[in-house]
MITOR-549519 format. One line per 4 residues: number of its first residue (from 1); their letters; for each residue x negated, z, y of C-alpha. Coordinates in steps of 0.02 Angstrom, whole numbers, plus 50000, padded with zeros to 5 digits. Layout:
NUM = A = X Z Y | ...
***
This chain:
1 = MQRQ = 42968 52895 54426 | 43127 52924 54316 | 43117 53098 54313 | 43098 53091 54500
5 = LEDF = 43231 53015 54551 | 43335 53099 54389 | 43294 53264 54512 | 43326 53179 54655
9 = IRAL = 43493 53160 54596 | 43505 53331 54526 | 43474 53408 54706 | 43603 53282 54774
13 = RAAE = 43734 53346 54642 | 43695 53532 54684 | 43728 53468 54896 | 43886 53404 54832
17 = VRVS = 43870 53228 54846 | 43946 53169 54732 | 43850 53040 54622 | 43940 52939 54470
21 = VAEA = 43842 52858 54335 | 43849 52691 54395 | 43771 52784 54577 | 43652 52839 54469
25 = IEAH = 43621 52667 54356 | 43609 52553 54561 | 43478 52693 54608 | 43337 52677 54474
29 = EVVA = 43366 52505 54504 | 43346 52519 54693 | 43170 52640 54643 | 43137 52484 54539
33 = TLGY = 43134 52358 54655 | 43054 52464 54813 | 42965 52590 54731 | 42920 52736 54817
37 = GDRA = 42784 52659 54951 | 42906 52633 55083 | 42996 52824 55112 | 43112 52779 55268
41 = LLKD = 43166 52599 55190 | 43184 52705 55028 | 43296 52844 55123 | 43397 52689 55200
45 = SLAL = 43415 52597 55037 | 43468 52772 54937 | 43574 52798 55067 | 43664 52644 55040
49 = TLAK = 43708 52682 54871 | 43721 52854 54832 | 43809 52916 54988 | 43981 52895 55052
53 = TVGE = 44064 53010 55186 | 43999 53038 55342 | 43952 53228 55273 | 43859 53147 55117
57 = KQRF = 43746 53072 55229 | 43695 53212 55305 | 43670 53293 55162 | 43588 53156 55092
61 = AESF = 43470 53153 55215 | 43444 53339 55207 | 43408 53340 55038 | 43294 53192 55044
65 = DLFF = 43182 53263 55161 | 43165 53440 55072 | 43115 53352 54905 | 42974 53197 54962
69 = QRQE = 42913 53343 55053 | 42886 53454 54907 | 42712 53369 54846 | 42639 53395 55035
73 = FTSQ = 42509 53557 55029 | 42472 53615 55187 | 42341 53746 55235 | 42317 53841 55393
77 = DGDE = 42170 53715 55426 | 42221 53565 55386 | 42108 53502 55216 | 41953 53579 55282
81 = PLSE = 41872 53713 55147 | 41872 53895 55157 | 41680 53893 55138 | 41542 53767 55205
85 = AAPE = 41458 53773 55053 | 41641 53803 54912 | 41530 53856 54783 | 41589 53823 54604
89 = TGND = 41671 53978 54535 | 41721 53945 54376 | 41896 53957 54435 | 42002 53793 54421
93 = LADM = 42112 53898 54539 | 42003 53962 54650 | 41866 53812 54664 | 42030 53683 54736
97 = MMSG = 42074 53826 54883 | 41909 53861 54922 | 41854 53669 54922 | 42021 53617 55008
101 = DGDG = 42097 53515 54880 | 42268 53478 54954 | 42330 53334 54815 | 42259 53433 54646
105 = LAAA = 42363 53587 54725 | 42512 53511 54763 | 42532 53443 54550 | 42458 53618 54513
109 = MERA = 42612 53674 54567 | 42724 53522 54528 | 42661 53544 54348 | 42661 53740 54347
113 = GQDI = 42826 53745 54430 | 42911 53621 54309 | 42824 53697 54175 | 42939 53884 54216
117 = GVGN = 43085 53778 54271 | 43072 53814 54449 | 43216 53693 54490 | 43347 53790 54415
121 = VRYR = 43344 53937 54535 | 43523 53981 54588 | 43504 54134 54691 | 43374 54189 54850
125 = TQVN = 43314 54360 54794 | 43242 54261 54621 | 43118 54168 54758 | 42978 54316 54737
129 = FLTR = 43014 54333 54559 | 42975 54151 54523 | 42838 54125 54662 | 42725 54243 54556
133 = RMLD = 42797 54174 54377 | 42706 54012 54451 | 42561 54049 54540 | 42526 54156 54358
137 = RMGL = 42522 53971 54262 | 42431 53902 54382 | 42277 54027 54350 | 42321 54171 54474
141 = REME = 42284 54294 54359 | 42107 54240 54311 | 42070 54204 54506 | 42115 54403 54531
145 = QLIA = 42006 54466 54414 | 41876 54344 54494 | 41882 54437 54659 | 41881 54600 54555
149 = AVNR = 41744 54552 54483 | 41624 54493 54639 | 41700 54646 54732 | 41632 54765 54564
153 = GDAP = 41478 54667 54598 | 41494 54610 54420 | 41489 54431 54498 | 41389 54344 54624
157 = GGQA = 41435 54285 54800 | 41446 54444 54867 | 41565 54503 55038 | 41600 54353 55102
161 = LSDN = 41641 54266 54931 | 41746 54403 54925 | 41819 54378 55090 | 41856 54184 55066
165 = LEAA = 41948 54219 54918 | 42039 54332 54966 | 42098 54221 55103 | 42117 54077 54989
169 = RTRL = 42245 54180 54886 | 42334 54242 55019 | 42363 54062 55100 | 42407 54029 54890
173 = FGEA = 42553 54157 54899 | 42623 54076 55055 | 42604 53898 55017 | 42683 53945 54833
177 = RDFV = 42831 54044 54919 | 42878 53900 55026 | 42877 53749 54879 | 42986 53897 54755
181 = ERQF = 43113 53929 54915 | 43107 53711 54971 | 43178 53717 54758 | 43296 53840 54811
185 = DLYG = 43345 53748 54959 | 43367 53586 54839 | 43487 53673 54719 | 43514 53852 54752
189 = RFEG = 43566 53819 54905 | 43766 53781 54891 | 43781 53902 54749 | 43827 54062 54846
193 = ERLR = 43916 53948 54928 | 44022 53936 54760 | 44015 54088 54700 | 44121 54137 54859
197 = ESFL = 44224 54011 54839 | 44247 54074 54643 | 44262 54247 54726 | 44403 54189 54847
201 = ERTS = 44485 54074 54696 | 44536 54244 54617 | 44553 54371 54758 | 44761 54416 54827
205 = LAAI = 44802 54299 54990 | 44835 54452 55081 | 44681 54513 55066 | 44590 54403 55132
209 = DRRD = 44479 54422 55267 | 44509 54317 55412 | 44319 54266 55443 | 44353 54176 55258
213 = YARM = 44486 54087 55334 | 44372 53940 55367 | 44317 53941 55226 | 44483 53958 55123
217 = NTLI = 44550 53806 55232 | 44386 53694 55170 | 44444 53761 55014 | 44636 53749 54995
221 = RRMA = 44591 53547 55081 | 44449 53529 54916 | 44599 53569 54800 | 44755 53485 54873
225 = KKLA = 44625 53323 54847 | 44575 53352 54688 | 44792 53377 54671 | 44801 53221 54772
229 = SRYV = 44690 53094 54643 | 44768 53172 54531 | 44927 53134 54555 | 44905 52951 54635
233 = HRHK = 44807 52888 54480 | 44989 52973 54370 | 45071 52884 54511 | 44989 52696 54467
237 = RTRK = 44977 52721 54268 | 45176 52774 54281 | 45223 52650 54411 | 45141 52514 54314
241 = GHLD = 45239 52584 54130 | 45178 52594 53939 | 45187 52457 53822 | 45357 52449 53741
245 = VRRT = 45305 52393 53547 | 45458 52362 53462 | 45528 52268 53603 | 45371 52173 53618
249 = LRVN = 45374 52124 53418 | 45555 52099 53426 | 45537 51957 53592 | 45369 51889 53512
253 = MAHG = 45470 51874 53317 | 45501 51692 53366 | 45294 51672 53376 | 45248 51745 53236
257 = GIPF = 45225 51919 53305 | 45087 51843 53434 | 45104 51941 53582 | 45143 51809 53694
261 = ETIW = 45277 51919 53805 | 45238 52098 53828 | 45387 52205 53867 | 45329 52388 53963
265 = KQKR = 45426 52547 53991 | 45439 52570 54178 | 45501 52756 54233 | 45579 52767 54384
269 = IEKP = 45473 52867 54520 | 45521 52977 54660 | 45405 53068 54786 | 45452 53242 54799
273 = KIVA = 45556 53298 54960 | 45494 53478 54992 | 45591 53617 55074 | 45483 53764 55134
277 = ICDV = 45554 53920 55180 | 45439 54059 55240 | 45453 54252 55253 | 45328 54281 55415
281 = SRSV = 45350 54473 55404 | 45198 54573 55444 | 45178 54590 55239 | 45186 54419 55180
285 = AATA = 45132 54320 55351 | 44925 54285 55286 | 45006 54185 55081 | 45117 54097 55214
289 = QFLL = 45027 54022 55304 | 44877 53991 55162 | 45060 53892 55080 | 45077 53803 55231
293 = MFLY = 44926 53735 55216 | 44919 53692 55050 | 45077 53556 55073 | 45001 53510 55228
297 = NLNE = 44851 53430 55157 | 44957 53352 55032 | 45029 53236 55173 | 44955 53079 55061
301 = ILSD = 45098 53122 54950 | 45201 53234 55027 | 45270 53138 55184 | 45445 53219 55170
305 = IRSF = 45405 53420 55194 | 45520 53495 55314 | 45457 53692 55347 | 45569 53847 55399
309 = AFSS = 45522 54033 55451 | 45605 54175 55466 | 45590 54365 55458 | 45788 54392 55516
313 = YLIE = 45828 54234 55549 | 45781 54068 55550 | 45683 53934 55637 | 45599 53765 55588
317 = IADA = 45433 53758 55628 | 45383 53612 55628 | 45343 53566 55819 | 45224 53709 55787
321 = LDDH = 45138 53650 55672 | 45131 53476 55761 | 45078 53545 55906 | 44933 53647 55829
325 = DIEE = 44808 53662 55676 | 44872 53729 55546 | 44773 53894 55542 | 44870 53909 55712
329 = AIPV = 45012 53898 55707 | 45066 54046 55598 | 44992 54153 55772 | 45121 54048 55867
333 = VLDR = 45267 54060 55764 | 45213 54256 55742 | 45236 54258 55918 | 45418 54209 55914
337 = IGFM = 45495 54267 55744 | 45373 54395 55663 | 45377 54583 55672 | 45566 54579 55671
341 = PTDY = 45657 54690 55531 | 45665 54549 55380 | 45842 54498 55357 | 45843 54354 55185
345 = GRAL = 46027 54355 55205 | 46050 54304 55372 | 45879 54192 55337 | 45992 54112 55207
349 = DDLK = 46152 54082 55291 | 46061 53999 55433 | 46005 53873 55297 | 46145 53831 55253
353 = TQFG = 46267 53814 55408 | 46103 53760 55534 | 46028 53642 55398 | 46099 53626 55268
357 = DTID = 46136 53432 55269 | 45915 53424 55234 | 45950 53451 55075 | 46014 53338 54933
361 = RRTT = 45969 53305 54734 | 45799 53272 54767 | 45753 53428 54876 | 45629 53533 54790
365 = VIFL = 45644 53707 54897 | 45513 53831 54872 | 45546 54011 54954 | 45414 54119 55004
369 = GDAR = 45425 54304 55001 | 45430 54479 54936 | 45629 54487 54923 | 45620 54630 55023
373 = SNYG = 45798 54642 55141 | 45768 54807 55210 | 45957 54848 55082 | 46039 54696 55186
377 = DPRA = 46190 54577 55127 | 46038 54471 54999 | 46181 54332 55007 | 46174 54308 54835
381 = DVMK = 46304 54148 54839 | 46206 54066 54969 | 46052 54047 54830 | 46211 54006 54702
385 = WLNQ = 46257 53828 54829 | 46079 53809 54835 | 46054 53804 54637 | 46178 53685 54658
389 = RAKR = 46126 53571 54782 | 45935 53557 54757 | 45836 53474 54643 | 45738 53638 54610
393 = VVWL = 45732 53817 54698 | 45574 53879 54644 | 45535 54049 54731 | 45345 54104 54740
397 = NPEP = 45340 54303 54754 | 45168 54400 54792 | 45211 54549 54753 | 45182 54586 54524
401 = ETFW = 45336 54563 54440 | 45346 54756 54396 | 45401 54779 54568 | 45533 54672 54575
405 = GTGD = 45698 54740 54593 | 45628 54893 54650 | 45676 54999 54830 | 45752 54853 54927
409 = SEMP = 45688 54698 54807 | 45830 54578 54801 | 45712 54469 54672 | 45854 54518 54510
413 = RYRP = 45995 54458 54652 | 45913 54281 54671 | 45802 54262 54514 | 45954 54187 54426
417 = YCHV = 45966 54048 54549 | 45784 54001 54542 | 45734 53856 54421 | 45559 53941 54431
421 = AKTC = 45521 54123 54513 | 45313 54195 54489 | 45200 54291 54549 | 45093 54198 54676
425 = RTIK = 44952 54284 54725 | 44811 54173 54745 | 44782 53997 54781 | 44769 53964 54604
429 = DLAR = 44931 54007 54589 | 44980 53895 54727 | 44888 53738 54646 | 44986 53756 54458
433 = VVDD = 45148 53756 54570 | 45116 53624 54696 | 45043 53517 54519 | 45227 53578 54411
437 = IMRS = 45343 53507 54571 | 45222 53322 54593 | 45240 53322 54392 | 45400 53325 54381
441 = STRG = 45418 53199 54507 | 45424 53074 54396 | 45542 53042 54285 | 45583 52944 54119
***
């Protein structure tokens, strides 16, 4: 009973249903109380214990139905034997198939599957290989030797027995393959998705195919939520403070050193104020979209975000982001200002003259762009003004650092006025930068 529930919890985790240790203990208590007799009651009770969100409840229901279907062994003709006489052949597997012993076959398949580790299946390409290994473990090779002996006339039974054994072998392959595919659906169905996501995490944002945008959106939301939960935990811990041992001992000297009063070191907490400035020229528009997507998925802790975009002149894009989903907003912005000759000097001048009052000592300014300004005036004086006015200036450049300063790149002129200047090509790079910004917002 315990092994079965542990396997089911492993299947839930493989389906990305988060199950904590405490919830697993509660699930064992539920099973100990209800048992496995009433499947509907067990399903509802475990769903209340283990599944939390709407998505998790849906994946729980699918996993539950798949998992508890696995002990059923069906055949084309129900439980009827393949032969009316169902003669004994001396081979256990053949005898169970010939007599229609579904329960015995299901149990044998379960044992063989556990012996070969079929629950470790991760890729669909493993299904045929594991099916054959499991059948060999059940005794298929001996059954095939029996079929060959009957065909040669070395064993009694004749053509009728040979035909029945061949039919049983074919049906057994079908049942075994269905069993292994159910194990794949339980334990390996999401492995391909995780591999694809791992690949996307390391892929240059400019090279992401449009068909992967929905997957990237999901991945970014998950990463942003993880960062947000880490920051909220740090925020609560910082708000409480840390025990000041020296001051606590000093205050309680009158009590013989017994700490009746505790003194805590408090830290000042400031929520980050973000100004994001994105180059949406053709070369970096995709990267800008993912940065904005990342920042706006952190709305629980980054409530004060103002976003600007430019290719030649600079505009605020809050209205586009408010009226459209984040993945649809960039095309709207591109229709307004995209695909123009890039002019960093004019964009910086627009920022100072039109929106300079939005930047103060609490503001972190994040630039995303390749700093290629078509040989125009780079207005490095505005970058110096930003450096003096803002809390931090961060520049994320999608080009490798070896390209900075080549051709019309103005990075060598901008870099001295940036607190951080990094190559940012992947969403992992974005996550590290955003995490650093949030960490620096808590100061002693």
